[in-house]
N, C-alpha and C positions, 0 to 999 in steps of 0.2 A: 347631548347638550352641544350647542353650536356657539363657538367663540367668534366674536367679531372684533377686529382691530378698530380702535377709535383714535383720532388725533389727540396728542397730548396738549399740555398747556403751551401757550405761545412763549417763544423765547424772549428773554429780557436782554437789554444791552450788556449786562454782565455775562450772560451765557455766550453771547457773540464774542465778547472780548476773550473769554476763557478758551473758546474754540479756536480763535485766531492765534492765541498764545500757544496752545498745544500744537497747532499745525506748524507754527514757526519753530518750535522746539524740535519737532520731527525733521523739519528741513535742515536744521543746524546740527542735528545729532551726529551724523556720520562725519562731517568735517571736524567737529569737536573731538571725536574719538581718534580720528587720523592725526590731528595736531598733538593730542596727548601721547599717542604712540611714538611720534617723532621725537618728542621731548624725552620720553623714557628711553628710547633707543640711544639717543645721544648721551644722556647721562650715564646709563649703564655701560655703554661702550667706553666712556672715559674712565669709569670705575675699574673695568676689567683691564684696560691698558695700564692704569696705575698699579694695579696688583701685579701684573706680569712684569712690568719694569722694576718694581720694588723687589720682587722675588729674584729676578735675574741679577740685580745689583748686590743684594744683601745675602742671598742664600748660598748654600754650598754649590760649588761649580761641578762637583763630581758626586752624583748620587750613589755611585758604586762604593763610595767610602763609608756608607752607612752599614751598620750591622744588620744581619738577617733577623727578622723578616721585614725590617723597615724599608729597605731599598725597594723590594717588590711592591710594598704597600704604597710608596710614593708613586710608582708607575701606575698602579690601579687608580689612585686618586686623580692623577693627571689625565688618564683616559676618561674617567667619569666626568671630569671637569670639561674635557673637550666635547664629549657628547652633549652635556647639558648646555654648554655655550653655543654649540651648533644649533640645537633645538630652540634655544631661547632667541638666537639671532633670526632664525627662519620665522618664528612666531611673531617677533616684533616687526619684521618686514611685512609679514602678512597683515598685521594690524594697521601698519602705516600706509601700505600701498595696495592692499587687496591681493586676491589670488592672481598668479601670473597666467591668466586665461581670459578669453573673451566671454562676456556675459551671454548665456544662452537665451534665445528668444522663445518663450513657451508657446506652444500651439494653443489656439483658442479652444476652450472647452464649452460645448453647448450647455446653456443654462447656468453657467458660472459667471460671477462678476469678474471683470478683468482686474489684475493686480496693478495698481497705480505705482508711479515712481516713489511716492511717499512711503507706501508699505514696503516696497523693495529696498529703499534706502534704510528703513528701520531694521529690516531683517539683516542687511549687511552690517549695520552699526552694531547689532547684537553679536554677530560673528566676529567683528573686529575687536569689540571689547573683550570677548572671551579669549581670543588669541592674544590680546595685550596682557590679560591677567596671567595666562599660562606662560607667556614669554618672560614676563617680569619674574615669576617664580623660578623658571628654569635658569634665568641669568643669575639671579641671586644664589641659586644652588651651585652654579658654576663658580661664583666668587667664593662661596664657603668652601668648596672642594679645593680650589686653588690656595686659599689661606691655610687649610689643613695640610696640604702638600708642602707648602713653603715652611710651615711650622715644624714639620717632621724633618725637613732638611736642616733646619737650624738646631733643633733640640734633640733629634734622634741620636742614639748612641753610635759612635763610630766603630768601625771594625777594629778588632784588636791587632796591634802591630806585632812585629817580631819580638819574641821573648828570648832572654838569655839566662841560663842557669850557671852560676859560678860557685864552685865548691872550694872552700878554704878550710884551714884548720879550725876556724871559728864557727863553721857551719856552711850551709848552702843558701845562697841568695838567688832569687829568681824574680825577674821583672823586665820591664821595657827599658832598653838602654836609652839614656838621655844624652850623655856626652862623655868624652874621655879627655883627661888632662893629667900630665905628669905621671903616667903609669897607673892612674886611678880611673875606675869606671863608675859612673853615677847611674844607678838604677832606680826606676820608679816601681815600687812594689805595692802590694795591697795594704801594707802597714805604713807606707810613706816612702820617701826617697832615702836611699842608703848609698854610701860610697864604699867601693870594694878596692882594696889594694891588689892589683893584678900580679904583683911580684910574689905574693903568697898564695896565688890561686893554684889549686891542684888540678882542676878540670875547668874547662870553659866550653860550653856547647850551646847551640841554638835549639830551642824547644818550641813546640806548637802552643803549649799552654803551661801555666805555672800550677795548675790544679793537678795534684797527684792522682794516678790511676786508682780505681777502686781497690780496696784491700791493702793500700799502702798509705802511710802517713807522711 
């Protein structure tokens, strides 16, 4: 069986307008993606700067004051945020300005139709849109990691301070020293704050923890 191609129906003015509109959209596609990438880059950059400034002003200044394992966890979160932010910034720059390289000129292929500027621009627009989507996701991930790190510096438990055990005829009191005044020591214990009269103290020693060793009450 032999197949023969035959001309189709004549184009209408509506077909011509649709073709022109499609060609115009293809011409404007890459600049539109570039403009969107610039807007996203500026907006997300301002968001990250605000988060960093807020964390530096309101968070703990010494991460080492956090109890284990929260201090190392903050470091891991900050490292992941740095990697995500770097990847997001590179992808957003790629979407806004293209690859930092000259466009290669392909050699002509016998029997193949040449790739026009419209098709090349469409392919670059697709790559830029893909880089923009990934860059936005990476930058938002960076913002989420920064927020988690700052939240841990705010609400993470602090390291336990020095503990003091005071033995008196009334019993042994152990806790974190708060203040001394008039020969009295104010301790913060697990059951609340107590005041101990040092004049009746039998022993006074510094301890690492108020928890008794196993086998002792």
